[in-house]
All heavy atoms as a GROMACS GRO file, in nm:
protein
  628
    1MET      N    1  -4.659  11.274   1.202
    1MET     CA    2  -4.609  11.184   1.308
    1MET      C    3  -4.706  11.194   1.425
    1MET      O    4  -4.744  11.304   1.464
    1MET     CB    5  -4.471  11.227   1.354
    1MET     CG    6  -4.365  11.219   1.244
    1MET     SD    7  -4.206  11.285   1.296
    1MET     CE    8  -4.166  11.181   1.428
    2PHE      N    9  -4.748  11.081   1.480
    2PHE     CA   10  -4.840  11.076   1.590
    2PHE      C   11  -4.792  10.987   1.702
    2PHE      O   12  -4.725  10.891   1.679
    2PHE     CB   13  -4.976  11.026   1.541
    2PHE     CG   14  -5.041  11.108   1.432
    2PHE    CD1   15  -5.017  11.083   1.299
    2PHE    CD2   16  -5.117  11.220   1.466
    2PHE    CE1   17  -5.073  11.161   1.203
    2PHE    CE2   18  -5.175  11.297   1.369
    2PHE     CZ   19  -5.155  11.267   1.234
    3ASN      N   20  -4.832  11.025   1.825
    3ASN     CA   21  -4.803  10.941   1.937
    3ASN      C   22  -4.895  10.984   2.050
    3ASN      O   23  -4.892  11.100   2.092
    3ASN     CB   24  -4.652  10.958   1.984
    3ASN     CG   25  -4.618  10.867   2.099
    3ASN    OD1   26  -4.648  10.753   2.094
    3ASN    ND2   27  -4.560  10.924   2.203
    4ASP      N   28  -4.970  10.888   2.101
    4ASP     CA   29  -5.059  10.915   2.214
    4ASP      C   30  -5.145  11.043   2.196
    4ASP      O   31  -5.148  11.130   2.284
    4ASP     CB   32  -4.983  10.926   2.346
    4ASP     CG   33  -4.910  10.796   2.378
    4ASP    OD1   34  -4.962  10.689   2.337
    4ASP    OD2   35  -4.810  10.800   2.445
    5ASP      N   36  -5.211  11.057   2.083
    5ASP     CA   37  -5.297  11.173   2.050
    5ASP      C   38  -5.219  11.305   2.039
    5ASP      O   39  -5.280  11.411   2.027
    5ASP     CB   40  -5.408  11.184   2.152
    5ASP     CG   41  -5.496  11.066   2.156
    5ASP    OD1   42  -5.518  11.004   2.044
    5ASP    OD2   43  -5.550  11.033   2.263
    6THR      N   44  -5.090  11.302   2.042
    6THR     CA   45  -5.008  11.421   2.016
    6THR      C   46  -4.962  11.418   1.873
    6THR      O   47  -4.911  11.320   1.825
    6THR     CB   48  -4.884  11.426   2.109
    6THR    OG1   49  -4.933  11.420   2.243
    6THR    CG2   50  -4.807  11.551   2.086
    7GLU      N   51  -4.984  11.531   1.801
    7GLU     CA   52  -4.942  11.536   1.664
    7GLU      C   53  -4.810  11.613   1.652
    7GLU      O   54  -4.794  11.720   1.713
    7GLU     CB   55  -5.055  11.604   1.580
    7GLU     CG   56  -5.027  11.598   1.431
    7GLU     CD   57  -5.145  11.650   1.354
    7GLU    OE1   58  -5.251  11.670   1.410
    7GLU    OE2   59  -5.123  11.674   1.231
    8TYR      N   60  -4.721  11.557   1.573
    8TYR     CA   61  -4.592  11.618   1.550
    8TYR      C   62  -4.571  11.650   1.406
    8TYR      O   63  -4.638  11.589   1.319
    8TYR     CB   64  -4.480  11.523   1.596
    8TYR     CG   65  -4.484  11.487   1.741
    8TYR    CD1   66  -4.551  11.371   1.783
    8TYR    CD2   67  -4.422  11.562   1.839
    8TYR    CE1   68  -4.557  11.333   1.915
    8TYR    CE2   69  -4.433  11.529   1.973
    8TYR     CZ   70  -4.497  11.414   2.009
    8TYR     OH   71  -4.503  11.383   2.141
    9GLU      N   72  -4.482  11.743   1.371
    9GLU     CA   73  -4.454  11.778   1.237
    9GLU      C   74  -4.302  11.785   1.219
    9GLU      O   75  -4.224  11.813   1.309
    9GLU     CB   76  -4.506  11.916   1.199
    9GLU     CG   77  -4.661  11.921   1.204
    9GLU     CD   78  -4.716  12.064   1.177
    9GLU    OE1   79  -4.640  12.160   1.188
    9GLU    OE2   80  -4.832  12.067   1.141
   10LEU      N   81  -4.256  11.751   1.096
   10LEU     CA   82  -4.115  11.764   1.057
   10LEU      C   83  -4.102  11.872   0.953
   10LEU      O   84  -4.185  11.886   0.864
   10LEU     CB   85  -4.065  11.631   1.000
   10LEU     CG   86  -4.059  11.510   1.092
   10LEU    CD1   87  -4.018  11.388   1.017
   10LEU    CD2   88  -3.966  11.539   1.207
   11SER      N   89  -3.991  11.949   0.969
   11SER     CA   90  -3.959  12.052   0.867
   11SER      C   91  -3.816  12.037   0.836
   11SER      O   92  -3.729  12.021   0.923
   11SER     CB   93  -3.986  12.191   0.924
   11SER     OG   94  -4.119  12.210   0.963
   12ARG      N   95  -3.785  12.041   0.704
   12ARG     CA   96  -3.646  12.032   0.657
   12ARG      C   97  -3.601  12.163   0.603
   12ARG      O   98  -3.677  12.236   0.535
   12ARG     CB   99  -3.637  11.921   0.547
   12ARG     CG  100  -3.497  11.905   0.493
   12ARG     CD  101  -3.487  11.789   0.403
   12ARG     NE  102  -3.580  11.806   0.289
   12ARG     CZ  103  -3.580  11.726   0.183
   12ARG    NH1  104  -3.494  11.630   0.170
   12ARG    NH2  105  -3.667  11.749   0.083
   13GLY      N  106  -3.475  12.199   0.626
   13GLY     CA  107  -3.422  12.324   0.577
   13GLY      C  108  -3.272  12.324   0.567
   13GLY      O  109  -3.207  12.231   0.615
   14SER      N  110  -3.220  12.429   0.508
   14SER     CA  111  -3.074  12.445   0.505
   14SER      C  112  -3.036  12.563   0.591
   14SER      O  113  -3.114  12.652   0.615
   14SER     CB  114  -3.024  12.464   0.364
   14SER     OG  115  -3.076  12.587   0.306
   15ASP      N  116  -2.913  12.558   0.643
   15ASP     CA  117  -2.863  12.661   0.729
   15ASP      C  118  -2.727  12.703   0.674
   15ASP      O  119  -2.629  12.628   0.687
   15ASP     CB  120  -2.849  12.606   0.873
   15ASP     CG  121  -2.818  12.711   0.973
   15ASP    OD1  122  -2.736  12.806   0.936
   15ASP    OD2  123  -2.861  12.702   1.084
   16ILE      N  124  -2.721  12.821   0.614
   16ILE     CA  125  -2.594  12.864   0.554
   16ILE      C  126  -2.497  12.911   0.657
   16ILE      O  127  -2.376  12.900   0.637
   16ILE     CB  128  -2.615  12.974   0.447
   16ILE    CG1  129  -2.688  13.096   0.504
   16ILE    CG2  130  -2.694  12.924   0.329
   16ILE    CD1  131  -2.693  13.212   0.412
   17VAL      N  132  -2.544  12.952   0.773
   17VAL     CA  133  -2.452  13.000   0.881
   17VAL      C  134  -2.378  12.880   0.937
   17VAL      O  135  -2.251  12.883   0.952
   17VAL     CB  136  -2.530  13.074   0.993
   17VAL    CG1  137  -2.438  13.104   1.109
   17VAL    CG2  138  -2.595  13.197   0.938
   18ARG      N  139  -2.448  12.770   0.963
   18ARG     CA  140  -2.382  12.648   1.018
   18ARG      C  141  -2.331  12.558   0.908
   18ARG      O  142  -2.264  12.462   0.935
   18ARG     CB  143  -2.480  12.570   1.113
   18ARG     CG  144  -2.514  12.648   1.233
   18ARG     CD  145  -2.597  12.564   1.324
   18ARG     NE  146  -2.732  12.540   1.271
   18ARG     CZ  147  -2.819  12.452   1.319
   18ARG    NH1  148  -2.788  12.384   1.426
   18ARG    NH2  149  -2.939  12.439   1.265
   19ASP      N  150  -2.359  12.585   0.782
   19ASP     CA  151  -2.312  12.511   0.665
   19ASP      C  152  -2.363  12.367   0.670
   19ASP      O  153  -2.285  12.268   0.687
   19ASP     CB  154  -2.160  12.515   0.653
   19ASP     CG  155  -2.115  12.480   0.510
   19ASP    OD1  156  -2.199  12.467   0.419
   19ASP    OD2  157  -1.993  12.458   0.495
   20GLY      N  158  -2.497  12.350   0.660
   20GLY     CA  159  -2.555  12.217   0.656
   20GLY      C  160  -2.706  12.223   0.641
   20GLY      O  161  -2.763  12.321   0.603
   21MET      N  162  -2.765  12.114   0.674
   21MET     CA  163  -2.911  12.094   0.663
   21MET      C  164  -2.965  12.044   0.798
   21MET      O  165  -2.893  11.981   0.875
   21MET     CB  166  -2.944  11.990   0.557
   21MET     CG  167  -2.907  12.033   0.416
   21MET     SD  168  -2.947  11.904   0.297
   21MET     CE  169  -3.129  11.907   0.308
   22TYR      N  170  -3.094  12.074   0.826
   22TYR     CA  171  -3.159  12.027   0.947
   22TYR      C  172  -3.292  11.966   0.924
   22TYR      O  173  -3.359  11.995   0.822
   22TYR     CB  174  -3.167  12.142   1.051
   22TYR     CG  175  -3.254  12.256   1.003
   22TYR    CD1  176  -3.395  12.252   1.020
   22TYR    CD2  177  -3.198  12.366   0.933
   22TYR    CE1  178  -3.474  12.354   0.976
   22TYR    CE2  179  -3.280  12.467   0.890
   22TYR     CZ  180  -3.419  12.459   0.908
   22TYR     OH  181  -3.499  12.564   0.866
   23LEU      N  182  -3.337  11.881   1.013
   23LEU     CA  183  -3.469  11.830   1.018
   23LEU      C  184  -3.519  11.861   1.157
   23LEU      O  185  -3.464  11.820   1.257
   23LEU     CB  186  -3.472  11.677   0.991
   23LEU     CG  187  -3.610  11.617   0.970
   23LEU    CD1  188  -3.672  11.677   0.844
   23LEU    CD2  189  -3.602  11.465   0.957
   24GLU      N  190  -3.625  11.941   1.161
   24GLU     CA  191  -3.678  11.994   1.286
   24GLU      C  192  -3.811  11.921   1.328
   24GLU      O  193  -3.894  11.905   1.245
   24GLU     CB  194  -3.703  12.143   1.269
   24GLU     CG  195  -3.755  12.217   1.383
   24GLU     CD  196  -3.775  12.364   1.354
   24GLU    OE1  197  -3.881  12.400   1.301
   24GLU    OE2  198  -3.683  12.439   1.376
   25LEU      N  199  -3.818  11.884   1.451
   25LEU     CA  200  -3.940  11.828   1.508
   25LEU      C  201  -4.011  11.931   1.586
   25LEU      O  202  -3.955  11.993   1.681
   25LEU     CB  203  -3.902  11.707   1.598
   25LEU     CG  204  -4.017  11.643   1.677
   25LEU    CD1  205  -4.108  11.567   1.577
   25LEU    CD2  206  -3.957  11.549   1.781
   26THR      N  207  -4.137  11.957   1.553
   26THR     CA  208  -4.220  12.049   1.625
   26THR      C  209  -4.353  11.985   1.665
   26THR      O  210  -4.396  11.886   1.604
   26THR     CB  211  -4.251  12.178   1.541
   26THR    OG1  212  -4.314  12.140   1.419
   26THR    CG2  213  -4.125  12.254   1.509
   27MET      N  214  -4.417  12.042   1.764
   27MET     CA  215  -4.549  11.999   1.801
   27MET      C  216  -4.648  12.071   1.711
   27MET      O  217  -4.641  12.193   1.697
   27MET     CB  218  -4.577  12.030   1.944
   27MET     CG  219  -4.706  11.962   1.996
   27MET     SD  220  -4.728  11.984   2.174
   27MET     CE  221  -4.601  11.875   2.234
   28ALA      N  222  -4.736  11.997   1.649
   28ALA     CA  223  -4.834  12.054   1.552
   28ALA      C  224  -4.934  12.142   1.626
   28ALA      O  225  -4.962  12.126   1.742
   28ALA     CB  226  -4.905  11.940   1.478
   29ASN      N  227  -4.980  12.243   1.554
   29ASN     CA  228  -5.091  12.329   1.596
   29ASN      C  229  -5.057  12.407   1.722
   29ASN      O  230  -5.142  12.423   1.808
   29ASN     CB  231  -5.220  12.247   1.616
   29ASN     CG  232  -5.254  12.172   1.494
   29ASN    OD1  233  -5.252  12.224   1.381
   29ASN    ND2  234  -5.289  12.043   1.506
   30THR      N  235  -4.931  12.456   1.732
   30THR     CA  236  -4.897  12.540   1.845
   30THR      C  237  -4.860  12.680   1.788
   30THR      O  238  -4.806  12.691   1.681
   30THR     CB  239  -4.777  12.483   1.922
   30THR    OG1  240  -4.667  12.462   1.832
   30THR    CG2  241  -4.813  12.355   1.989
   31ASP      N  242  -4.895  12.781   1.863
   31ASP     CA  243  -4.869  12.917   1.822
   31ASP      C  244  -4.824  12.997   1.947
   31ASP      O  245  -4.906  13.017   2.037
   31ASP     CB  246  -4.992  12.980   1.761
   31ASP     CG  247  -4.966  13.122   1.707
   31ASP    OD1  248  -4.845  13.150   1.677
   31ASP    OD2  249  -5.060  13.203   1.695
   32PRO      N  250  -4.696  13.031   1.958
   32PRO     CA  251  -4.591  13.013   1.857
   32PRO      C  252  -4.557  12.865   1.844
   32PRO      O  253  -4.584  12.784   1.932
   32PRO     CB  254  -4.478  13.096   1.911
   32PRO     CG  255  -4.496  13.102   2.059
   32PRO     CD  256  -4.647  13.098   2.075
   33VAL      N  257  -4.484  12.835   1.737
   33VAL     CA  258  -4.443  12.694   1.712
   33VAL      C  259  -4.353  12.647   1.826
   33VAL      O  260  -4.261  12.717   1.866
   33VAL     CB  261  -4.368  12.688   1.574
   33VAL    CG1  262  -4.309  12.551   1.557
   33VAL    CG2  263  -4.461  12.726   1.461
   34LEU      N  264  -4.384  12.527   1.872
   34LEU     CA  265  -4.303  12.470   1.979
   34LEU      C  266  -4.203  12.371   1.921
   34LEU      O  267  -4.238  12.260   1.875
   34LEU     CB  268  -4.395  12.395   2.079
   34LEU     CG  269  -4.323  12.326   2.196
   34LEU    CD1  270  -4.240  12.425   2.281
   34LEU    CD2  271  -4.423  12.252   2.285
   35GLN      N  272  -4.079  12.412   1.916
   35GLN     CA  273  -3.973  12.328   1.860
   35GLN      C  274  -3.928  12.232   1.966
   35GLN      O  275  -3.893  12.273   2.077
   35GLN     CB  276  -3.854  12.410   1.816
   35GLN     CG  277  -3.744  12.335   1.744
   35GLN     CD  278  -3.629  12.421   1.701
   35GLN    OE1  279  -3.622  12.538   1.732
   35GLN    NE2  280  -3.538  12.362   1.628
   36LEU      N  281  -3.930  12.104   1.933
   36LEU     CA  282  -3.894  11.999   2.031
   36LEU      C  283  -3.754  11.950   2.013
   36LEU      O  284  -3.680  11.928   2.114
   36LEU     CB  285  -3.990  11.881   2.018
   36LEU     CG  286  -4.138  11.912   2.035
   36LEU    CD1  287  -4.222  11.791   2.001
   36LEU    CD2  288  -4.161  11.964   2.175
   37ALA      N  289  -3.713  11.925   1.888
   37ALA     CA  290  -3.580  11.870   1.861
   37ALA      C  291  -3.532  11.896   1.721
   37ALA      O  292  -3.618  11.932   1.638
   37ALA     CB  293  -3.578  11.720   1.890
   38GLU      N  294  -3.406  11.878   1.700
   38GLU     CA  295  -3.349  11.898   1.567
   38GLU      C  296  -3.231  11.800   1.541
   38GLU      O  297  -3.153  11.780   1.631
   38GLU     CB  298  -3.298  12.042   1.556
   38GLU     CG  299  -3.223  12.072   1.431
   38GLU     CD  300  -3.148  12.202   1.436
   38GLU    OE1  301  -3.040  12.205   1.500
   38GLU    OE2  302  -3.200  12.301   1.374
   39VAL      N  303  -3.228  11.748   1.424
   39VAL     CA  304  -3.110  11.672   1.379
   39VAL      C  305  -3.044  11.760   1.272
   39VAL      O  306  -3.112  11.813   1.178
   39VAL     CB  307  -3.146  11.538   1.317
   39VAL    CG1  308  -3.022  11.470   1.257
   39VAL    CG2  309  -3.212  11.448   1.422
   40PHE      N  310  -2.916  11.782   1.286
   40PHE     CA  311  -2.840  11.871   1.194
   40PHE      C  312  -2.732  11.789   1.128
   40PHE      O  313  -2.664  11.711   1.192
   40PHE     CB  314  -2.771  11.986   1.270
   40PHE     CG  315  -2.700  12.078   1.185
   40PHE    CD1  316  -2.772  12.172   1.106
   40PHE    CD2  317  -2.563  12.078   1.176
   40PHE    CE1  318  -2.700  12.258   1.021
   40PHE    CE2  319  -2.494  12.166   1.092
   40PHE     CZ  320  -2.561  12.254   1.013
   41TYR      N  321  -2.721  11.803   0.993
   41TYR     CA  322  -2.616  11.738   0.916
   41TYR      C  323  -2.519  11.847   0.871
   41TYR      O  324  -2.560  11.936   0.802
   41TYR     CB  325  -2.670  11.662   0.798
   41TYR     CG  326  -2.560  11.602   0.711
   41TYR    CD1  327  -2.503  11.481   0.748
   41TYR    CD2  328  -2.517  11.663   0.600
   41TYR    CE1  329  -2.400  11.428   0.675
   41TYR    CE2  330  -2.414  11.609   0.523
   41TYR     CZ  331  -2.360  11.492   0.564
   41TYR     OH  332  -2.254  11.438   0.491
   42SER      N  333  -2.394  11.833   0.910
   42SER     CA  334  -2.292  11.935   0.879
   42SER      C  335  -2.225  11.893   0.746
   42SER      O  336  -2.175  11.782   0.733
   42SER     CB  337  -2.186  11.939   0.987
   42SER     OG  338  -2.076  12.019   0.947
   43ASP      N  339  -2.224  11.992   0.653
   43ASP     CA  340  -2.149  11.971   0.528
   43ASP      C  341  -2.001  11.980   0.552
   43ASP      O  342  -1.921  11.933   0.467
   43ASP     CB  343  -2.190  12.078   0.426
   43ASP     CG  344  -2.330  12.060   0.371
   43ASP    OD1  345  -2.382  11.944   0.369
   43ASP    OD2  346  -2.394  12.156   0.336
   44VAL      N  347  -1.960  12.033   0.658
   44VAL     CA  348  -1.814  12.050   0.695
   44VAL      C  349  -1.758  11.918   0.752
   44VAL      O  350  -1.658  11.866   0.705
   44VAL     CB  351  -1.793  12.164   0.794
   44VAL    CG1  352  -1.641  12.172   0.832
   44VAL    CG2  353  -1.837  12.300   0.731
   45THR      N  354  -1.831  11.866   0.851
   45THR     CA  355  -1.780  11.747   0.922
   45THR      C  356  -1.840  11.616   0.868
   45THR      O  357  -1.798  11.508   0.901
   45THR     CB  358  -1.809  11.753   1.073
   45THR    OG1  359  -1.951  11.753   1.090
   45THR    CG2  360  -1.747  11.878   1.132
   46HIS      N  361  -1.952  11.631   0.796
   46HIS     CA  362  -2.026  11.512   0.743
   46HIS      C  363  -2.080  11.424   0.858
   46HIS      O  364  -2.090  11.302   0.850
   46HIS     CB  365  -1.942  11.431   0.646
   46HIS     CG  366  -1.884  11.511   0.537
   46HIS    ND1  367  -1.963  11.561   0.432
   46HIS    CD2  368  -1.760  11.559   0.514
   46HIS    CE1  369  -1.882  11.629   0.348
   46HIS    NE2  370  -1.759  11.629   0.399
   47GLN      N  371  -2.119  11.490   0.967
   47GLN     CA  372  -2.171  11.421   1.081
   47GLN      C  373  -2.307  11.475   1.115
   47GLN      O  374  -2.342  11.593   1.092
   47GLN     CB  375  -2.080  11.439   1.203
   47GLN     CG  376  -1.945  11.369   1.184
   47GLN     CD  377  -1.859  11.384   1.309
   47GLN    OE1  378  -1.878  11.471   1.389
   47GLN    NE2  379  -1.766  11.292   1.324
   48PHE      N  380  -2.389  11.389   1.183
   48PHE     CA  381  -2.521  11.426   1.234
   48PHE      C  382  -2.508  11.461   1.383
   48PHE      O  383  -2.428  11.402   1.453
   48PHE     CB  384  -2.618  11.309   1.227
   48PHE     CG  385  -2.660  11.272   1.087
   48PHE    CD1  386  -2.593  11.171   1.017
   48PHE    CD2  387  -2.770  11.339   1.028
   48PHE    CE1  388  -2.634  11.135   0.889
   48PHE    CE2  389  -2.810  11.300   0.899
   48PHE     CZ  390  -2.745  11.201   0.833
   49THR      N  391  -2.586  11.558   1.428
   49THR     CA  392  -2.599  11.592   1.569
   49THR      C  393  -2.745  11.604   1.602
   49THR      O  394  -2.827  11.645   1.518
   49THR     CB  395  -2.528  11.719   1.611
   49THR    OG1  396  -2.576  11.828   1.530
   49THR    CG2  397  -2.374  11.708   1.588
   50LEU      N  398  -2.782  11.564   1.724
   50LEU     CA  399  -2.918  11.576   1.772
   50LEU      C  400  -2.921  11.677   1.888
   50LEU      O  401  -2.840  11.667   1.977
   50LEU     CB  402  -2.966  11.439   1.822
   50LEU     CG  403  -3.100  11.439   1.898
   50LEU    CD1  404  -3.215  11.471   1.810
   50LEU    CD2  405  -3.121  11.307   1.968
   51THR      N  406  -3.015  11.767   1.880
   51THR     CA  407  -3.038  11.864   1.986
   51THR      C  408  -3.185  11.858   2.029
   51THR      O  409  -3.272  11.869   1.946
   51THR     CB  410  -3.002  12.007   1.945
   51THR    OG1  411  -2.872  12.012   1.893
   51THR    CG2  412  -3.023  12.108   2.058
   52CYS      N  413  -3.210  11.838   2.158
   52CYS     CA  414  -3.346  11.834   2.211
   52CYS      C  415  -3.368  11.968   2.285
   52CYS      O  416  -3.285  12.005   2.370
   52CYS     CB  417  -3.367  11.713   2.306
   52CYS     SG  418  -3.362  11.557   2.222
   53TYR      N  419  -3.478  12.030   2.254
   53TYR     CA  420  -3.508  12.161   2.318
   53TYR      C  421  -3.610  12.151   2.429
   53TYR      O  422  -3.634  12.243   2.506
   53TYR     CB  423  -3.563  12.259   2.214
   53TYR     CG  424  -3.463  12.284   2.103
   53TYR    CD1  425  -3.476  12.231   1.977
   53TYR    CD2  426  -3.349  12.358   2.129
   53TYR    CE1  427  -3.382  12.250   1.877
   53TYR    CE2  428  -3.255  12.383   2.028
   53TYR     CZ  429  -3.272  12.326   1.903
   53TYR     OH  430  -3.182  12.348   1.805
   54GLU      N  431  -3.678  12.033   2.441
   54GLU     CA  432  -3.778  12.007   2.542
   54GLU      C  433  -3.747  11.869   2.610
   54GLU      O  434  -3.697  11.780   2.541
   54GLU     CB  435  -3.920  12.001   2.483
   54GLU     CG  436  -3.967  12.133   2.427
   54GLU     CD  437  -3.995  12.242   2.533
   54GLU    OE1  438  -4.035  12.204   2.645
   54GLU    OE2  439  -3.970  12.358   2.503
   55PRO      N  440  -3.777  11.856   2.736
   55PRO     CA  441  -3.753  11.728   2.800
   55PRO      C  442  -3.866  11.631   2.772
   55PRO      O  443  -3.976  11.666   2.731
   55PRO     CB  444  -3.757  11.768   2.956
   55PRO     CG  445  -3.851  11.886   2.958
   55PRO     CD  446  -3.824  11.957   2.830
   56ASN      N  447  -3.842  11.505   2.796
   56ASN     CA  448  -3.940  11.398   2.796
   56ASN      C  449  -4.009  11.376   2.661
   56ASN      O  450  -4.131  11.355   2.657
   56ASN     CB  451  -4.043  11.423   2.907
   56ASN     CG  452  -3.980  11.434   3.044
   56ASN    OD1  453  -3.889  11.355   3.076
   56ASN    ND2  454  -4.024  11.529   3.122
   57ILE      N  455  -3.935  11.382   2.554
   57ILE     CA  456  -3.990  11.353   2.425
   57ILE      C  457  -3.993  11.200   2.415
   57ILE      O  458  -3.885  11.137   2.444
   57ILE     CB  459  -3.903  11.412   2.313
   57ILE    CG1  460  -3.895  11.562   2.328
   57ILE    CG2  461  -3.961  11.376   2.175
   57ILE    CD1  462  -3.784  11.631   2.241
   58PRO      N  463  -4.099  11.140   2.375
   58PRO     CA  464  -4.105  10.991   2.366
   58PRO      C  465  -3.991  10.940   2.276
   58PRO      O  466  -3.965  10.992   2.168
   58PRO     CB  467  -4.243  10.963   2.306
   58PRO     CG  468  -4.325  11.081   2.345
   58PRO     CD  469  -4.229  11.198   2.341
   59LEU      N  470  -3.928  10.832   2.320
   59LEU     CA  471  -3.812  10.775   2.250
   59LEU      C  472  -3.851  10.733   2.107
   59LEU      O  473  -3.774  10.751   2.011
   59LEU     CB  474  -3.759  10.652   2.327
   59LEU     CG  475  -3.636  10.588   2.260
   59LEU    CD1  476  -3.521  10.682   2.248
   59LEU    CD2  477  -3.597  10.467   2.347
   60ALA      N  478  -3.974  10.680   2.088
   60ALA     CA  479  -4.015  10.636   1.956
   60ALA      C  480  -4.021  10.757   1.860
   60ALA      O  481  -3.988  10.743   1.738
   60ALA     CB  482  -4.152  10.571   1.962
   61ILE      N  483  -4.055  10.875   1.910
   61ILE     CA  484  -4.060  10.992   1.824
   61ILE      C  485  -3.915  11.034   1.786
   61ILE      O  486  -3.887  11.070   1.671
   61ILE     CB  487  -4.134  11.110   1.896
   61ILE    CG1  488  -4.277  11.069   1.922
   61ILE    CG2  489  -4.127  11.234   1.813
   61ILE    CD1  490  -4.356  11.036   1.803
   62ILE      N  491  -3.821  11.028   1.879
   62ILE     CA  492  -3.685  11.063   1.852
   62ILE      C  493  -3.627  10.962   1.754
   62ILE      O  494  -3.554  10.999   1.662
   62ILE     CB  495  -3.604  11.069   1.980
   62ILE    CG1  496  -3.650  11.191   2.069
   62ILE    CG2  497  -3.451  11.081   1.957
   62ILE    CD1  498  -3.634  11.324   2.007
   63GLU      N  499  -3.654  10.836   1.775
   63GLU     CA  500  -3.605  10.734   1.684
   63GLU      C  501  -3.655  10.757   1.541
   63GLU      O  502  -3.577  10.745   1.446
   63GLU     CB  503  -3.643  10.592   1.729
   63GLU     CG  504  -3.570  10.549   1.854
   63GLU     CD  505  -3.622  10.420   1.912
   63GLU    OE1  506  -3.741  10.382   1.895
   63GLU    OE2  507  -3.540  10.350   1.982
   64ASP      N  508  -3.780  10.794   1.527
   64ASP     CA  509  -3.833  10.821   1.394
   64ASP      C  510  -3.771  10.947   1.340
   64ASP      O  511  -3.740  10.950   1.217
   64ASP     CB  512  -3.990  10.840   1.405
   64ASP     CG  513  -4.054  10.849   1.269
   64ASP    OD1  514  -4.008  10.770   1.180
   64ASP    OD2  515  -4.149  10.923   1.251
   65LEU      N  516  -3.749  11.047   1.417
   65LEU     CA  517  -3.681  11.172   1.372
   65LEU      C  518  -3.543  11.138   1.317
   65LEU      O  519  -3.504  11.184   1.210
   65LEU     CB  520  -3.669  11.271   1.488
   65LEU     CG  521  -3.582  11.396   1.462
   65LEU    CD1  522  -3.643  11.483   1.352
   65LEU    CD2  523  -3.564  11.473   1.591
   66ILE      N  524  -3.470  11.057   1.388
   66ILE     CA  525  -3.332  11.022   1.348
   66ILE      C  526  -3.337  10.940   1.219
   66ILE      O  527  -3.258  10.968   1.123
   66ILE     CB  528  -3.260  10.943   1.459
   66ILE    CG1  529  -3.231  11.040   1.575
   66ILE    CG2  530  -3.129  10.879   1.409
   66ILE    CD1  531  -3.184  10.968   1.701
   67GLU      N  532  -3.429  10.845   1.208
   67GLU     CA  533  -3.439  10.763   1.087
   67GLU      C  534  -3.474  10.852   0.966
   67GLU      O  535  -3.415  10.833   0.856
   67GLU     CB  536  -3.545  10.656   1.106
   67GLU     CG  537  -3.547  10.553   0.999
   67GLU     CD  538  -3.417  10.478   0.985
   67GLU    OE1  539  -3.354  10.451   1.085
   67GLU    OE2  540  -3.382  10.443   0.868
   68GLN      N  541  -3.568  10.941   0.986
   68GLN     CA  542  -3.604  11.035   0.874
   68GLN      C  543  -3.488  11.123   0.838
   68GLN      O  544  -3.463  11.151   0.714
   68GLN     CB  545  -3.726  11.116   0.911
   68GLN     CG  546  -3.853  11.039   0.921
   68GLN     CD  547  -3.894  10.975   0.793
   68GLN    OE1  548  -3.885  11.036   0.684
   68GLN    NE2  549  -3.930  10.848   0.799
   69ALA      N  550  -3.412  11.170   0.931
   69ALA     CA  551  -3.295  11.257   0.906
   69ALA      C  552  -3.190  11.184   0.822
   69ALA      O  553  -3.130  11.240   0.734
   69ALA     CB  554  -3.237  11.305   1.038
   70LYS      N  555  -3.170  11.057   0.854
   70LYS     CA  556  -3.071  10.977   0.776
   70LYS      C  557  -3.112  10.967   0.631
   70LYS      O  558  -3.029  10.960   0.544
   70LYS     CB  559  -3.057  10.838   0.834
   70LYS     CG  560  -2.985  10.835   0.970
   70LYS     CD  561  -2.979  10.693   1.023
   70LYS     CE  562  -2.907  10.687   1.156
   70LYS     NZ  563  -2.906  10.548   1.212
   71LYS      N  564  -3.240  10.963   0.604
   71LYS     CA  565  -3.293  10.948   0.471
   71LYS      C  566  -3.295  11.086   0.398
   71LYS      O  567  -3.267  11.092   0.277
   71LYS     CB  568  -3.436  10.895   0.469
   71LYS     CG  569  -3.444  10.753   0.518
   71LYS     CD  570  -3.589  10.710   0.520
   71LYS     CE  571  -3.609  10.575   0.581
   71LYS     NZ  572  -3.750  10.537   0.598
   72LEU      N  573  -3.330  11.194   0.468
   72LEU     CA  574  -3.361  11.324   0.406
   72LEU      C  575  -3.247  11.419   0.408
   72LEU      O  576  -3.250  11.519   0.329
   72LEU     CB  577  -3.480  11.385   0.475
   72LEU     CG  578  -3.614  11.309   0.464
   72LEU    CD1  579  -3.720  11.372   0.552
   72LEU    CD2  580  -3.656  11.301   0.322
   73LEU      N  581  -3.146  11.409   0.490
   73LEU     CA  582  -3.046  11.516   0.505
   73LEU      C  583  -2.916  11.499   0.430
   73LEU      O  584  -2.868  11.596   0.373
   73LEU     CB  585  -3.014  11.542   0.654
   73LEU     CG  586  -3.129  11.598   0.737
   73LEU    CD1  587  -3.081  11.625   0.878
   73LEU    CD2  588  -3.189  11.718   0.677
   74PRO      N  589  -2.855  11.384   0.428
   74PRO     CA  590  -2.725  11.379   0.365
   74PRO      C  591  -2.736  11.406   0.215
   74PRO      O  592  -2.839  11.371   0.156
   74PRO     CB  593  -2.674  11.238   0.391
   74PRO     CG  594  -2.777  11.166   0.463
   74PRO     CD  595  -2.891  11.255   0.482
   75PRO      N  596  -2.634  11.464   0.160
   75PRO     CA  597  -2.637  11.488   0.014
   75PRO      C  598  -2.638  11.358  -0.061
   75PRO      O  599  -2.585  11.257  -0.020
   75PRO     CB  600  -2.507  11.568  -0.012
   75PRO     CG  601  -2.422  11.541   0.104
   75PRO     CD  602  -2.512  11.508   0.222
   76ILE      N  603  -2.702  11.364  -0.176
   76ILE     CA  604  -2.711  11.247  -0.266
   76ILE      C  605  -2.577  11.233  -0.341
   76ILE      O  606  -2.534  11.330  -0.406
   76ILE     CB  607  -2.827  11.260  -0.364
   76ILE    CG1  608  -2.956  11.268  -0.286
   76ILE    CG2  609  -2.822  11.140  -0.463
   76ILE    CD1  610  -3.077  11.293  -0.372
   77GLU      N  611  -2.516  11.123  -0.331
   77GLU     CA  612  -2.387  11.100  -0.398
   77GLU      C  613  -2.415  11.039  -0.532
   77GLU      O  614  -2.496  10.951  -0.549
   77GLU     CB  615  -2.295  11.011  -0.315
   77GLU     CG  616  -2.258  11.074  -0.184
   77GLU     CD  617  -2.152  10.996  -0.111
   77GLU    OE1  618  -2.073  10.922  -0.169
   77GLU    OE2  619  -2.148  11.006   0.012
   78LYS      N  620  -2.343  11.089  -0.635
   78LYS     CA  621  -2.362  11.038  -0.771
   78LYS      C  622  -2.252  10.942  -0.808
   78LYS      O  623  -2.141  10.950  -0.765
   78LYS     CB  624  -2.369  11.155  -0.870
   78LYS     CG  625  -2.488  11.243  -0.838
   78LYS     CD  626  -2.490  11.358  -0.932
   78LYS     CE  627  -2.609  11.450  -0.900
   78LYS     NZ  628  -2.621  11.565  -0.976
   0.00000   0.00000   0.00000
């Protein structure tokens, strides 16, 4: 993900403590890793939540994060 020469990365994972999955937005090439935002999908409530850890994240980046989370996080129904 790119915006104004800033490179972003997405990471997907599961969280057994919170009982769900997350998609995490980080700034690329930072050490330590700079976590910007996270979308979490709860297996308990079947709802998404957005948490921002840094201010002033471009709206287009947040919109892309949310769109990707909708595609990548909910369980596949058969």
